PDB file of N, CA, C, O and CB in Angstrom:
ATOM      1  N   MET A   1       0.848  -1.179   0.000  1.00  0.00           N
ATOM      2  CA  MET A   1       0.000   0.000   0.000  1.00  0.00           C
ATOM      3  C   MET A   1       0.894   1.243   0.000  1.00  0.00           C
ATOM      4  O   MET A   1       1.850   1.316   0.772  1.00  0.00           O
ATOM      5  CB  MET A   1      -0.965  -0.003   1.228  1.00  0.00           C
ATOM      6  N   PRO A   2       0.590   2.219  -0.858  1.00  0.00           N
ATOM      7  CA  PRO A   2       1.415   3.433  -0.902  1.00  0.00           C
ATOM      8  C   PRO A   2       1.334   4.217   0.400  1.00  0.00           C
ATOM      9  O   PRO A   2       0.302   4.240   1.070  1.00  0.00           O
ATOM     10  CB  PRO A   2       0.986   4.321  -2.063  1.00  0.00           C
ATOM     11  N   GLN A   3       2.426   4.847   0.737  1.00  0.00           N
ATOM     12  CA  GLN A   3       2.475   5.703   1.917  1.00  0.00           C
ATOM     13  C   GLN A   3       1.841   7.051   1.592  1.00  0.00           C
ATOM     14  O   GLN A   3       1.660   7.396   0.424  1.00  0.00           O
ATOM     15  CB  GLN A   3       3.934   5.887   2.407  1.00  0.00           C
ATOM     16  N   PHE A   4       1.507   7.803   2.625  1.00  0.00           N
ATOM     17  CA  PHE A   4       0.945   9.135   2.449  1.00  0.00           C
ATOM     18  C   PHE A   4       1.889   9.970   1.592  1.00  0.00           C
ATOM     19  O   PHE A   4       3.096  10.002   1.832  1.00  0.00           O
ATOM     20  CB  PHE A   4       0.694   9.818   3.820  1.00  0.00           C
ATOM     21  N   GLY A   5       1.333  10.641   0.596  1.00  0.00           N
ATOM     22  CA  GLY A   5       2.134  11.494  -0.268  1.00  0.00           C
ATOM     23  C   GLY A   5       2.710  10.782  -1.480  1.00  0.00           C
ATOM     24  O   GLY A   5       3.302  11.424  -2.347  1.00  0.00           O
ATOM     25  N   GLU A   6       2.547   9.467  -1.554  1.00  0.00           N
ATOM     26  CA  GLU A   6       3.091   8.712  -2.677  1.00  0.00           C
ATOM     27  C   GLU A   6       2.063   8.477  -3.776  1.00  0.00           C
ATOM     28  O   GLU A   6       2.417   7.998  -4.853  1.00  0.00           O
ATOM     29  CB  GLU A   6       3.627   7.390  -2.193  1.00  0.00           C
ATOM     30  N   LEU A   7       0.822   8.797  -3.531  1.00  0.00           N
ATOM     31  CA  LEU A   7      -0.205   8.588  -4.538  1.00  0.00           C
ATOM     32  C   LEU A   7      -0.069   9.624  -5.641  1.00  0.00           C
ATOM     33  O   LEU A   7       0.171  10.800  -5.367  1.00  0.00           O
ATOM     34  CB  LEU A   7      -1.604   8.651  -3.910  1.00  0.00           C
ATOM     35  N   ASN A   8      -0.218   9.202  -6.862  1.00  0.00           N
ATOM     36  CA  ASN A   8      -0.201  10.123  -7.985  1.00  0.00           C
ATOM     37  C   ASN A   8      -1.653  10.439  -8.334  1.00  0.00           C
ATOM     38  O   ASN A   8      -2.209   9.874  -9.276  1.00  0.00           O
ATOM     39  CB  ASN A   8       0.575   9.521  -9.217  1.00  0.00           C
ATOM     40  N   ASP A   9      -2.249  11.326  -7.584  1.00  0.00           N
ATOM     41  CA  ASP A   9      -3.661  11.660  -7.717  1.00  0.00           C
ATOM     42  C   ASP A   9      -3.801  12.885  -8.607  1.00  0.00           C
ATOM     43  O   ASP A   9      -3.341  13.970  -8.249  1.00  0.00           O
ATOM     44  CB  ASP A   9      -4.309  11.908  -6.331  1.00  0.00           C
ATOM     45  N   THR A  10      -4.425  12.721  -9.747  1.00  0.00           N
ATOM     46  CA  THR A  10      -4.561  13.827 -10.691  1.00  0.00           C
ATOM     47  C   THR A  10      -5.940  14.475 -10.642  1.00  0.00           C
ATOM     48  O   THR A  10      -6.260  15.315 -11.484  1.00  0.00           O
ATOM     49  CB  THR A  10      -4.280  13.342 -12.091  1.00  0.00           C
ATOM     50  N   ARG A  11      -6.753  14.093  -9.670  1.00  0.00           N
ATOM     51  CA  ARG A  11      -8.077  14.709  -9.564  1.00  0.00           C
ATOM     52  C   ARG A  11      -7.934  16.180  -9.209  1.00  0.00           C
ATOM     53  O   ARG A  11      -7.016  16.573  -8.489  1.00  0.00           O
ATOM     54  CB  ARG A  11      -8.944  13.981  -8.511  1.00  0.00           C
ATOM     55  N   GLN A  12      -8.856  16.988  -9.725  1.00  0.00           N
ATOM     56  CA  GLN A  12      -8.863  18.415  -9.423  1.00  0.00           C
ATOM     57  C   GLN A  12     -10.202  18.769  -8.794  1.00  0.00           C
ATOM     58  O   GLN A  12     -11.250  18.262  -9.194  1.00  0.00           O
ATOM     59  CB  GLN A  12      -8.604  19.268 -10.702  1.00  0.00           C
ATOM     60  N   PHE A  13     -10.142  19.654  -7.799  1.00  0.00           N
ATOM     61  CA  PHE A  13     -11.341  20.061  -7.087  1.00  0.00           C
ATOM     62  C   PHE A  13     -11.483  21.568  -7.147  1.00  0.00           C
ATOM     63  O   PHE A  13     -10.514  22.287  -7.391  1.00  0.00           O
ATOM     64  CB  PHE A  13     -11.304  19.579  -5.632  1.00  0.00           C
ATOM     65  N   ASN A  14     -12.689  22.035  -6.926  1.00  0.00           N
ATOM     66  CA  ASN A  14     -12.975  23.463  -6.969  1.00  0.00           C
ATOM     67  C   ASN A  14     -12.684  24.081  -5.607  1.00  0.00           C
ATOM     68  O   ASN A  14     -13.593  24.530  -4.908  1.00  0.00           O
ATOM     69  CB  ASN A  14     -14.444  23.720  -7.385  1.00  0.00           C
ATOM     70  N   ASN A  15     -11.401  24.099  -5.240  1.00  0.00           N
ATOM     71  CA  ASN A  15     -10.999  24.755  -3.996  1.00  0.00           C
ATOM     72  C   ASN A  15      -9.556  25.237  -4.110  1.00  0.00           C
ATOM     73  O   ASN A  15      -8.810  24.822  -4.997  1.00  0.00           O
ATOM     74  CB  ASN A  15     -11.159  23.794  -2.790  1.00  0.00           C
ATOM     75  N   ALA A  16      -9.190  26.113  -3.200  1.00  0.00           N
ATOM     76  CA  ALA A  16      -7.868  26.740  -3.251  1.00  0.00           C
ATOM     77  C   ALA A  16      -6.738  25.738  -3.045  1.00  0.00           C
ATOM     78  O   ALA A  16      -5.678  25.877  -3.655  1.00  0.00           O
ATOM     79  CB  ALA A  16      -7.773  27.830  -2.207  1.00  0.00           C
ATOM     80  N   ASP A  17      -6.944  24.736  -2.201  1.00  0.00           N
ATOM     81  CA  ASP A  17      -5.888  23.747  -1.956  1.00  0.00           C
ATOM     82  C   ASP A  17      -5.555  22.963  -3.222  1.00  0.00           C
ATOM     83  O   ASP A  17      -4.387  22.759  -3.551  1.00  0.00           O
ATOM     84  CB  ASP A  17      -6.310  22.783  -0.842  1.00  0.00           C
ATOM     85  N   SER A  18      -6.588  22.532  -3.918  1.00  0.00           N
ATOM     86  CA  SER A  18      -6.376  21.795  -5.156  1.00  0.00           C
ATOM     87  C   SER A  18      -5.673  22.673  -6.185  1.00  0.00           C
ATOM     88  O   SER A  18      -4.770  22.217  -6.887  1.00  0.00           O
ATOM     89  CB  SER A  18      -7.711  21.283  -5.714  1.00  0.00           C
ATOM     90  N   PHE A  19      -6.091  23.932  -6.269  1.00  0.00           N
ATOM     91  CA  PHE A  19      -5.447  24.847  -7.208  1.00  0.00           C
ATOM     92  C   PHE A  19      -3.988  25.080  -6.824  1.00  0.00           C
ATOM     93  O   PHE A  19      -3.116  25.104  -7.693  1.00  0.00           O
ATOM     94  CB  PHE A  19      -6.202  26.182  -7.258  1.00  0.00           C
ATOM     95  N   ALA A  20      -3.717  25.250  -5.538  1.00  0.00           N
ATOM     96  CA  ALA A  20      -2.342  25.488  -5.083  1.00  0.00           C
ATOM     97  C   ALA A  20      -1.438  24.322  -5.464  1.00  0.00           C
ATOM     98  O   ALA A  20      -0.304  24.533  -5.895  1.00  0.00           O
ATOM     99  CB  ALA A  20      -2.306  25.708  -3.560  1.00  0.00           C
ATOM    100  N   MET A  21      -1.922  23.112  -5.312  1.00  0.00           N
ATOM    101  CA  MET A  21      -1.126  21.942  -5.680  1.00  0.00           C
ATOM    102  C   MET A  21      -0.846  21.932  -7.181  1.00  0.00           C
ATOM    103  O   MET A  21       0.279  21.675  -7.610  1.00  0.00           O
ATOM    104  CB  MET A  21      -1.848  20.646  -5.263  1.00  0.00           C
ATOM    105  N   ALA A  22      -1.879  22.212  -7.973  1.00  0.00           N
ATOM    106  CA  ALA A  22      -1.706  22.245  -9.427  1.00  0.00           C
ATOM    107  C   ALA A  22      -0.770  23.375  -9.833  1.00  0.00           C
ATOM    108  O   ALA A  22       0.056  23.213 -10.731  1.00  0.00           O
ATOM    109  CB  ALA A  22      -3.065  22.404 -10.130  1.00  0.00           C
ATOM    110  N   PHE A  23      -0.902  24.523  -9.168  1.00  0.00           N
ATOM    111  CA  PHE A  23      -0.040  25.662  -9.477  1.00  0.00           C
ATOM    112  C   PHE A  23       1.420  25.331  -9.180  1.00  0.00           C
ATOM    113  O   PHE A  23       2.293  25.601 -10.005  1.00  0.00           O
ATOM    114  CB  PHE A  23      -0.478  26.901  -8.679  1.00  0.00           C
ATOM    115  N   ASP A  24       1.690  24.758  -8.028  1.00  0.00           N
ATOM    116  CA  ASP A  24       3.070  24.422  -7.658  1.00  0.00           C
ATOM    117  C   ASP A  24       3.711  23.505  -8.700  1.00  0.00           C
ATOM    118  O   ASP A  24       4.859  23.711  -9.096  1.00  0.00           O
ATOM    119  CB  ASP A  24       3.105  23.751  -6.273  1.00  0.00           C
ATOM    120  N   GLU A  25       2.968  22.501  -9.137  1.00  0.00           N
ATOM    121  CA  GLU A  25       3.492  21.576 -10.145  1.00  0.00           C
ATOM    122  C   GLU A  25       3.735  22.288 -11.467  1.00  0.00           C
ATOM    123  O   GLU A  25       4.773  22.092 -12.100  1.00  0.00           O
ATOM    124  CB  GLU A  25       2.527  20.406 -10.351  1.00  0.00           C
ATOM    125  N   ALA A  26       2.776  23.118 -11.887  1.00  0.00           N
ATOM    126  CA  ALA A  26       2.917  23.842 -13.154  1.00  0.00           C
ATOM    127  C   ALA A  26       4.073  24.828 -13.096  1.00  0.00           C
ATOM    128  O   ALA A  26       4.800  24.994 -14.076  1.00  0.00           O
ATOM    129  CB  ALA A  26       1.619  24.579 -13.499  1.00  0.00           C
ATOM    130  N   TRP A  27       4.248  25.481 -11.957  1.00  0.00           N
ATOM    131  CA  TRP A  27       5.342  26.447 -11.815  1.00  0.00           C
ATOM    132  C   TRP A  27       6.697  25.738 -11.922  1.00  0.00           C
ATOM    133  O   TRP A  27       7.610  26.220 -12.594  1.00  0.00           O
ATOM    134  CB  TRP A  27       5.233  27.199 -10.463  1.00  0.00           C
ATOM    135  N   LYS A  28       6.810  24.609 -11.261  1.00  0.00           N
ATOM    136  CA  LYS A  28       8.076  23.864 -11.304  1.00  0.00           C
ATOM    137  C   LYS A  28       8.366  23.350 -12.718  1.00  0.00           C
ATOM    138  O   LYS A  28       9.518  23.351 -13.153  1.00  0.00           O
ATOM    139  CB  LYS A  28       8.037  22.684 -10.311  1.00  0.00           C
ATOM    140  N   ARG A  29       7.332  22.914 -13.430  1.00  0.00           N
ATOM    141  CA  ARG A  29       7.518  22.479 -14.821  1.00  0.00           C
ATOM    142  C   ARG A  29       7.925  23.648 -15.712  1.00  0.00           C
ATOM    143  O   ARG A  29       8.672  23.464 -16.673  1.00  0.00           O
ATOM    144  CB  ARG A  29       6.230  21.834 -15.359  1.00  0.00           C
ATOM    145  N   SER A  30       7.443  24.836 -15.402  1.00  0.00           N
ATOM    146  CA  SER A  30       7.709  25.997 -16.255  1.00  0.00           C
ATOM    147  C   SER A  30       9.168  26.424 -16.215  1.00  0.00           C
ATOM    148  O   SER A  30       9.613  27.174 -17.084  1.00  0.00           O
ATOM    149  CB  SER A  30       6.833  27.157 -15.839  1.00  0.00           C
ATOM    150  N   VAL A  31       9.913  25.965 -15.234  1.00  0.00           N
ATOM    151  CA  VAL A  31      11.341  26.303 -15.164  1.00  0.00           C
ATOM    152  C   VAL A  31      12.045  25.852 -16.439  1.00  0.00           C
ATOM    153  O   VAL A  31      12.906  26.560 -16.960  1.00  0.00           O
ATOM    154  CB  VAL A  31      12.005  25.648 -13.919  1.00  0.00           C
ATOM    155  N   ASN A  32      11.682  24.682 -16.938  1.00  0.00           N
ATOM    156  CA  ASN A  32      12.315  24.139 -18.141  1.00  0.00           C
ATOM    157  C   ASN A  32      11.921  24.893 -19.404  1.00  0.00           C
ATOM    158  O   ASN A  32      12.705  24.976 -20.349  1.00  0.00           O
ATOM    159  CB  ASN A  32      11.959  22.680 -18.296  1.00  0.00           C
ATOM    160  N   VAL A  33      10.711  25.442 -19.424  1.00  0.00           N
ATOM    161  CA  VAL A  33      10.198  26.100 -20.622  1.00  0.00           C
ATOM    162  C   VAL A  33      10.364  27.611 -20.556  1.00  0.00           C
ATOM    163  O   VAL A  33      10.822  28.235 -21.513  1.00  0.00           O
ATOM    164  CB  VAL A  33       8.736  25.752 -20.824  1.00  0.00           C
ATOM    165  N   ASP A  34       9.993  28.194 -19.425  1.00  0.00           N
ATOM    166  CA  ASP A  34       9.944  29.650 -19.283  1.00  0.00           C
ATOM    167  C   ASP A  34      10.932  30.182 -18.258  1.00  0.00           C
ATOM    168  O   ASP A  34      10.781  31.312 -17.794  1.00  0.00           O
ATOM    169  CB  ASP A  34       8.556  30.078 -18.903  1.00  0.00           C
ATOM    170  N   GLY A  35      11.919  29.411 -17.901  1.00  0.00           N
ATOM    171  CA  GLY A  35      12.832  29.786 -16.830  1.00  0.00           C
ATOM    172  C   GLY A  35      13.570  31.089 -17.038  1.00  0.00           C
ATOM    173  O   GLY A  35      13.986  31.726 -16.071  1.00  0.00           O
ATOM    174  N   ASP A  36      13.741  31.497 -18.292  1.00  0.00           N
ATOM    175  CA  ASP A  36      14.469  32.733 -18.566  1.00  0.00           C
ATOM    176  C   ASP A  36      13.559  33.961 -18.600  1.00  0.00           C
ATOM    177  O   ASP A  36      14.044  35.082 -18.748  1.00  0.00           O
ATOM    178  CB  ASP A  36      15.201  32.611 -19.880  1.00  0.00           C
ATOM    179  N   GLN A  37      12.263  33.765 -18.465  1.00  0.00           N
ATOM    180  CA  GLN A  37      11.316  34.883 -18.482  1.00  0.00           C
ATOM    181  C   GLN A  37      11.225  35.529 -17.107  1.00  0.00           C
ATOM    182  O   GLN A  37      11.530  34.912 -16.087  1.00  0.00           O
ATOM    183  CB  GLN A  37       9.924  34.409 -18.937  1.00  0.00           C
ATOM    184  N   ASP A  38      10.792  36.805 -17.105  1.00  0.00           N
ATOM    185  CA  ASP A  38      10.582  37.465 -15.820  1.00  0.00           C
ATOM    186  C   ASP A  38       9.375  36.831 -15.125  1.00  0.00           C
ATOM    187  O   ASP A  38       8.568  36.155 -15.763  1.00  0.00           O
ATOM    188  CB  ASP A  38      10.374  39.002 -16.007  1.00  0.00           C
ATOM    189  N   VAL A  39       9.261  37.050 -13.842  1.00  0.00           N
ATOM    190  CA  VAL A  39       8.233  36.396 -13.028  1.00  0.00           C
ATOM    191  C   VAL A  39       6.828  36.732 -13.517  1.00  0.00           C
ATOM    192  O   VAL A  39       5.961  35.858 -13.544  1.00  0.00           O
ATOM    193  CB  VAL A  39       8.382  36.802 -11.562  1.00  0.00           C
ATOM    194  N   THR A  40       6.591  37.973 -13.901  1.00  0.00           N
ATOM    195  CA  THR A  40       5.254  38.387 -14.347  1.00  0.00           C
ATOM    196  C   THR A  40       4.839  37.629 -15.604  1.00  0.00           C
ATOM    197  O   THR A  40       3.712  37.143 -15.694  1.00  0.00           O
ATOM    198  CB  THR A  40       5.219  39.905 -14.612  1.00  0.00           C
ATOM    199  N   THR A  41       5.732  37.528 -16.556  1.00  0.00           N
ATOM    200  CA  THR A  41       5.435  36.813 -17.803  1.00  0.00           C
ATOM    201  C   THR A  41       5.265  35.327 -17.541  1.00  0.00           C
ATOM    202  O   THR A  41       4.363  34.688 -18.082  1.00  0.00           O
ATOM    203  CB  THR A  41       6.548  37.042 -18.839  1.00  0.00           C
ATOM    204  N   ARG A  42       6.128  34.793 -16.718  1.00  0.00           N
ATOM    205  CA  ARG A  42       6.054  33.363 -16.384  1.00  0.00           C
ATOM    206  C   ARG A  42       4.765  33.049 -15.635  1.00  0.00           C
ATOM    207  O   ARG A  42       4.132  32.025 -15.888  1.00  0.00           O
ATOM    208  CB  ARG A  42       7.271  32.939 -15.539  1.00  0.00           C
ATOM    209  N   LEU A  43       4.373  33.929 -14.711  1.00  0.00           N
ATOM    210  CA  LEU A  43       3.125  33.734 -13.975  1.00  0.00           C
ATOM    211  C   LEU A  43       1.939  33.727 -14.932  1.00  0.00           C
ATOM    212  O   LEU A  43       1.046  32.889 -14.808  1.00  0.00           O
ATOM    213  CB  LEU A  43       2.945  34.832 -12.910  1.00  0.00           C
ATOM    214  N   ALA A  44       1.925  34.653 -15.885  1.00  0.00           N
ATOM    215  CA  ALA A  44       0.834  34.706 -16.867  1.00  0.00           C
ATOM    216  C   ALA A  44       0.773  33.413 -17.673  1.00  0.00           C
ATOM    217  O   ALA A  44      -0.313  32.904 -17.951  1.00  0.00           O
ATOM    218  CB  ALA A  44       1.013  35.912 -17.812  1.00  0.00           C
ATOM    219  N   SER A  45       1.919  32.888 -18.043  1.00  0.00           N
ATOM    220  CA  SER A  45       1.973  31.647 -18.807  1.00  0.00           C
ATOM    221  C   SER A  45       1.448  30.466 -17.992  1.00  0.00           C
ATOM    222  O   SER A  45       0.678  29.650 -18.498  1.00  0.00           O
ATOM    223  CB  SER A  45       3.403  31.371 -19.263  1.00  0.00           C
ATOM    224  N   VAL A  46       1.862  30.380 -16.742  1.00  0.00           N
ATOM    225  CA  VAL A  46       1.411  29.287 -15.874  1.00  0.00           C
ATOM    226  C   VAL A  46      -0.089  29.396 -15.615  1.00  0.00           C
ATOM    227  O   VAL A  46      -0.803  28.394 -15.657  1.00  0.00           O
ATOM    228  CB  VAL A  46       2.186  29.298 -14.536  1.00  0.00           C
ATOM    229  N   MET A  47      -0.565  30.603 -15.350  1.00  0.00           N
ATOM    230  CA  MET A  47      -2.000  30.790 -15.103  1.00  0.00           C
ATOM    231  C   MET A  47      -2.804  30.396 -16.339  1.00  0.00           C
ATOM    232  O   MET A  47      -3.871  29.793 -16.224  1.00  0.00           O
ATOM    233  CB  MET A  47      -2.302  32.259 -14.713  1.00  0.00           C
ATOM    234  N   SER A  48      -2.297  30.732 -17.501  1.00  0.00           N
ATOM    235  CA  SER A  48      -2.968  30.356 -18.741  1.00  0.00           C
ATOM    236  C   SER A  48      -3.040  28.839 -18.885  1.00  0.00           C
ATOM    237  O   SER A  48      -4.040  28.302 -19.361  1.00  0.00           O
ATOM    238  CB  SER A  48      -2.245  30.967 -19.945  1.00  0.00           C
ATOM    239  N   SER A  49      -1.984  28.156 -18.476  1.00  0.00           N
ATOM    240  CA  SER A  49      -1.973  26.691 -18.576  1.00  0.00           C
ATOM    241  C   SER A  49      -2.960  26.037 -17.613  1.00  0.00           C
ATOM    242  O   SER A  49      -3.324  24.875 -17.790  1.00  0.00           O
ATOM    243  CB  SER A  49      -0.574  26.161 -18.307  1.00  0.00           C
ATOM    244  N   LEU A  50      -3.391  26.776 -16.602  1.00  0.00           N
ATOM    245  CA  LEU A  50      -4.313  26.237 -15.599  1.00  0.00           C
ATOM    246  C   LEU A  50      -5.752  26.709 -15.802  1.00  0.00           C
ATOM    247  O   LEU A  50      -6.586  26.544 -14.912  1.00  0.00           O
ATOM    248  CB  LEU A  50      -3.848  26.626 -14.213  1.00  0.00           C
ATOM    249  N   GLU A  51      -6.047  27.287 -16.951  1.00  0.00           N
ATOM    250  CA  GLU A  51      -7.390  27.823 -17.200  1.00  0.00           C
ATOM    251  C   GLU A  51      -8.493  26.790 -17.035  1.00  0.00           C
ATOM    252  O   GLU A  51      -9.618  27.145 -16.686  1.00  0.00           O
ATOM    253  CB  GLU A  51      -7.458  28.397 -18.583  1.00  0.00           C
ATOM    254  N   GLY A  52      -8.196  25.534 -17.277  1.00  0.00           N
ATOM    255  CA  GLY A  52      -9.208  24.490 -17.163  1.00  0.00           C
ATOM    256  C   GLY A  52      -9.421  23.966 -15.749  1.00  0.00           C
ATOM    257  O   GLY A  52     -10.301  23.134 -15.526  1.00  0.00           O
ATOM    258  N   HIS A  53      -8.634  24.440 -14.796  1.00  0.00           N
ATOM    259  CA  HIS A  53      -8.796  23.975 -13.414  1.00  0.00           C
ATOM    260  C   HIS A  53     -10.125  24.507 -12.870  1.00  0.00           C
ATOM    261  O   HIS A  53     -10.447  25.675 -13.089  1.00  0.00           O
ATOM    262  CB  HIS A  53      -7.595  24.443 -12.513  1.00  0.00           C
ATOM    263  N   PRO A  54     -10.902  23.678 -12.168  1.00  0.00           N
ATOM    264  CA  PRO A  54     -12.218  24.110 -11.667  1.00  0.00           C
ATOM    265  C   PRO A  54     -12.173  25.385 -10.823  1.00  0.00           C
ATOM    266  O   PRO A  54     -13.068  26.222 -10.937  1.00  0.00           O
ATOM    267  CB  PRO A  54     -12.829  23.006 -10.850  1.00  0.00           C
ATOM    268  N   PHE A  55     -11.161  25.549  -9.987  1.00  0.00           N
ATOM    269  CA  PHE A  55     -11.082  26.750  -9.145  1.00  0.00           C
ATOM    270  C   PHE A  55     -10.770  27.979  -9.991  1.00  0.00           C
ATOM    271  O   PHE A  55     -11.276  29.067  -9.715  1.00  0.00           O
ATOM    272  CB  PHE A  55     -10.009  26.576  -8.048  1.00  0.00           C
ATOM    273  N   MET A  56      -9.954  27.813 -11.003  1.00  0.00           N
ATOM    274  CA  MET A  56      -9.629  28.915 -11.909  1.00  0.00           C
ATOM    275  C   MET A  56     -10.873  29.335 -12.689  1.00  0.00           C
ATOM    276  O   MET A  56     -11.096  30.524 -12.916  1.00  0.00           O
ATOM    277  CB  MET A  56      -8.492  28.510 -12.880  1.00  0.00           C
ATOM    278  N   GLU A  57     -11.674  28.368 -13.093  1.00  0.00           N
ATOM    279  CA  GLU A  57     -12.889  28.668 -13.849  1.00  0.00           C
ATOM    280  C   GLU A  57     -13.918  29.402 -12.999  1.00  0.00           C
ATOM    281  O   GLU A  57     -14.602  30.299 -13.492  1.00  0.00           O
ATOM    282  CB  GLU A  57     -13.495  27.388 -14.398  1.00  0.00           C
ATOM    283  N   SER A  58     -14.033  29.031 -11.737  1.00  0.00           N
ATOM    284  CA  SER A  58     -15.076  29.623 -10.893  1.00  0.00           C
ATOM    285  C   SER A  58     -14.618  30.858 -10.135  1.00  0.00           C
ATOM    286  O   SER A  58     -15.439  31.708  -9.791  1.00  0.00           O
ATOM    287  CB  SER A  58     -15.569  28.605  -9.915  1.00  0.00           C
ATOM    288  N   SER A  59     -13.322  30.973  -9.868  1.00  0.00           N
ATOM    289  CA  SER A  59     -12.816  32.069  -9.022  1.00  0.00           C
ATOM    290  C   SER A  59     -11.441  32.517  -9.510  1.00  0.00           C
ATOM    291  O   SER A  59     -10.448  32.368  -8.798  1.00  0.00           O
ATOM    292  CB  SER A  59     -12.739  31.628  -7.531  1.00  0.00           C
ATOM    293  N   SER A  60     -11.386  33.059 -10.709  1.00  0.00           N
ATOM    294  CA  SER A  60     -10.083  33.385 -11.298  1.00  0.00           C
ATOM    295  C   SER A  60      -9.314  34.431 -10.495  1.00  0.00           C
ATOM    296  O   SER A  60      -8.088  34.358 -10.411  1.00  0.00           O
ATOM    297  CB  SER A  60     -10.270  33.878 -12.715  1.00  0.00           C
ATOM    298  N   ASP A  61     -10.009  35.401  -9.905  1.00  0.00           N
ATOM    299  CA  ASP A  61      -9.311  36.410  -9.098  1.00  0.00           C
ATOM    300  C   ASP A  61      -8.684  35.779  -7.855  1.00  0.00           C
ATOM    301  O   ASP A  61      -7.540  36.077  -7.509  1.00  0.00           O
ATOM    302  CB  ASP A  61     -10.282  37.535  -8.686  1.00  0.00           C
ATOM    303  N   LEU A  62      -9.433  34.917  -7.195  1.00  0.00           N
ATOM    304  CA  LEU A  62      -8.889  34.229  -6.019  1.00  0.00           C
ATOM    305  C   LEU A  62      -7.759  33.281  -6.407  1.00  0.00           C
ATOM    306  O   LEU A  62      -6.783  33.136  -5.671  1.00  0.00           O
ATOM    307  CB  LEU A  62      -9.997  33.454  -5.295  1.00  0.00           C
ATOM    308  N   ALA A  63      -7.893  32.644  -7.554  1.00  0.00           N
ATOM    309  CA  ALA A  63      -6.835  31.739  -8.016  1.00  0.00           C
ATOM    310  C   ALA A  63      -5.537  32.507  -8.222  1.00  0.00           C
ATOM    311  O   ALA A  63      -4.463  32.016  -7.872  1.00  0.00           O
ATOM    312  CB  ALA A  63      -7.252  31.033  -9.324  1.00  0.00           C
ATOM    313  N   ARG A  64      -5.625  33.696  -8.781  1.00  0.00           N
ATOM    314  CA  ARG A  64      -4.420  34.514  -8.975  1.00  0.00           C
ATOM    315  C   ARG A  64      -3.817  34.897  -7.617  1.00  0.00           C
ATOM    316  O   ARG A  64      -2.597  34.895  -7.452  1.00  0.00           O
ATOM    317  CB  ARG A  64      -4.752  35.794  -9.800  1.00  0.00           C
ATOM    318  N   GLN A  65      -4.676  35.223  -6.655  1.00  0.00           N
ATOM    319  CA  GLN A  65      -4.180  35.557  -5.321  1.00  0.00           C
ATOM    320  C   GLN A  65      -3.478  34.358  -4.685  1.00  0.00           C
ATOM    321  O   GLN A  65      -2.441  34.511  -4.041  1.00  0.00           O
ATOM    322  CB  GLN A  65      -5.335  36.033  -4.423  1.00  0.00           C
ATOM    323  N   VAL A  66      -4.040  33.181  -4.867  1.00  0.00           N
ATOM    324  CA  VAL A  66      -3.417  31.961  -4.344  1.00  0.00           C
ATOM    325  C   VAL A  66      -2.053  31.760  -5.007  1.00  0.00           C
ATOM    326  O   VAL A  66      -1.077  31.435  -4.331  1.00  0.00           O
ATOM    327  CB  VAL A  66      -4.332  30.721  -4.587  1.00  0.00           C
ATOM    328  N   ALA A  67      -1.985  31.952  -6.313  1.00  0.00           N
ATOM    329  CA  ALA A  67      -0.723  31.784  -7.037  1.00  0.00           C
ATOM    330  C   ALA A  67       0.330  32.761  -6.526  1.00  0.00           C
ATOM    331  O   ALA A  67       1.470  32.371  -6.271  1.00  0.00           O
ATOM    332  CB  ALA A  67      -0.937  31.979  -8.546  1.00  0.00           C
ATOM    333  N   GLU A  68      -0.042  34.011  -6.380  1.00  0.00           N
ATOM    334  CA  GLU A  68       0.907  35.016  -5.890  1.00  0.00           C
ATOM    335  C   GLU A  68       1.343  34.707  -4.459  1.00  0.00           C
ATOM    336  O   GLU A  68       2.505  34.900  -4.101  1.00  0.00           O
ATOM    337  CB  GLU A  68       0.282  36.421  -5.960  1.00  0.00           C
ATOM    338  N   PHE A  69       0.408  34.230  -3.651  1.00  0.00           N
ATOM    339  CA  PHE A  69       0.740  33.837  -2.282  1.00  0.00           C
ATOM    340  C   PHE A  69       1.734  32.678  -2.279  1.00  0.00           C
ATOM    341  O   PHE A  69       2.692  32.679  -1.506  1.00  0.00           O
ATOM    342  CB  PHE A  69      -0.533  33.448  -1.509  1.00  0.00           C
ATOM    343  N   ARG A  70       1.505  31.690  -3.143  1.00  0.00           N
ATOM    344  CA  ARG A  70       2.410  30.541  -3.221  1.00  0.00           C
ATOM    345  C   ARG A  70       3.817  30.994  -3.601  1.00  0.00           C
ATOM    346  O   ARG A  70       4.801  30.493  -3.057  1.00  0.00           O
ATOM    347  CB  ARG A  70       1.888  29.505  -4.241  1.00  0.00           C
ATOM    348  N   LEU A  71       3.914  31.933  -4.524  1.00  0.00           N
ATOM    349  CA  LEU A  71       5.231  32.426  -4.940  1.00  0.00           C
ATOM    350  C   LEU A  71       5.957  33.082  -3.771  1.00  0.00           C
ATOM    351  O   LEU A  71       7.155  32.872  -3.579  1.00  0.00           O
ATOM    352  CB  LEU A  71       5.092  33.424  -6.103  1.00  0.00           C
ATOM    353  N   ARG A  72       5.231  33.874  -2.996  1.00  0.00           N
ATOM    354  CA  ARG A  72       5.842  34.521  -1.830  1.00  0.00           C
ATOM    355  C   ARG A  72       6.155  33.505  -0.734  1.00  0.00           C
ATOM    356  O   ARG A  72       7.242  33.523  -0.157  1.00  0.00           O
ATOM    357  CB  ARG A  72       4.917  35.617  -1.279  1.00  0.00           C
ATOM    358  N   LEU A  73       5.208  32.630  -0.454  1.00  0.00           N
ATOM    359  CA  LEU A  73       5.353  31.662   0.632  1.00  0.00           C
ATOM    360  C   LEU A  73       6.530  30.716   0.406  1.00  0.00           C
ATOM    361  O   LEU A  73       7.332  30.472   1.307  1.00  0.00           O
ATOM    362  CB  LEU A  73       4.073  30.860   0.787  1.00  0.00           C
ATOM    363  N   LEU A  74       6.613  30.199  -0.794  1.00  0.00           N
ATOM    364  CA  LEU A  74       7.625  29.189  -1.097  1.00  0.00           C
ATOM    365  C   LEU A  74       8.867  29.777  -1.751  1.00  0.00           C
ATOM    366  O   LEU A  74       9.799  29.053  -2.103  1.00  0.00           O
ATOM    367  CB  LEU A  74       7.040  28.132  -1.994  1.00  0.00           C
ATOM    368  N   ASN A  75       8.871  31.087  -1.909  1.00  0.00           N
ATOM    369  CA  ASN A  75       9.998  31.778  -2.548  1.00  0.00           C
ATOM    370  C   ASN A  75      10.333  31.128  -3.889  1.00  0.00           C
ATOM    371  O   ASN A  75      11.496  30.891  -4.217  1.00  0.00           O
ATOM    372  CB  ASN A  75      11.239  31.766  -1.625  1.00  0.00           C
ATOM    373  N   LEU A  76       9.280  30.852  -4.647  1.00  0.00           N
ATOM    374  CA  LEU A  76       9.457  30.237  -5.966  1.00  0.00           C
ATOM    375  C   LEU A  76       9.851  31.319  -6.914  1.00  0.00           C
ATOM    376  O   LEU A  76      10.061  31.057  -8.098  1.00  0.00           O
ATOM    377  CB  LEU A  76       8.172  29.509  -6.455  1.00  0.00           C
TER     378      LEU A  76
END
């Protein structure tokens, strides 16, 4: 049985926690593609890639706030 944190769960939910997890993964992937871009441009690109996330669809302003908070919190 997998240990906590080892599950590869790709489900998305309409809440900030689910969006934060998706954002963190997308931001880390963007290093390979957009790593040379400034943070503002890179953030716009990552947010665009997450347009289909349920939380982004229902609360795009809050989703952006969550993304900006994650960048500050994790010093990404």
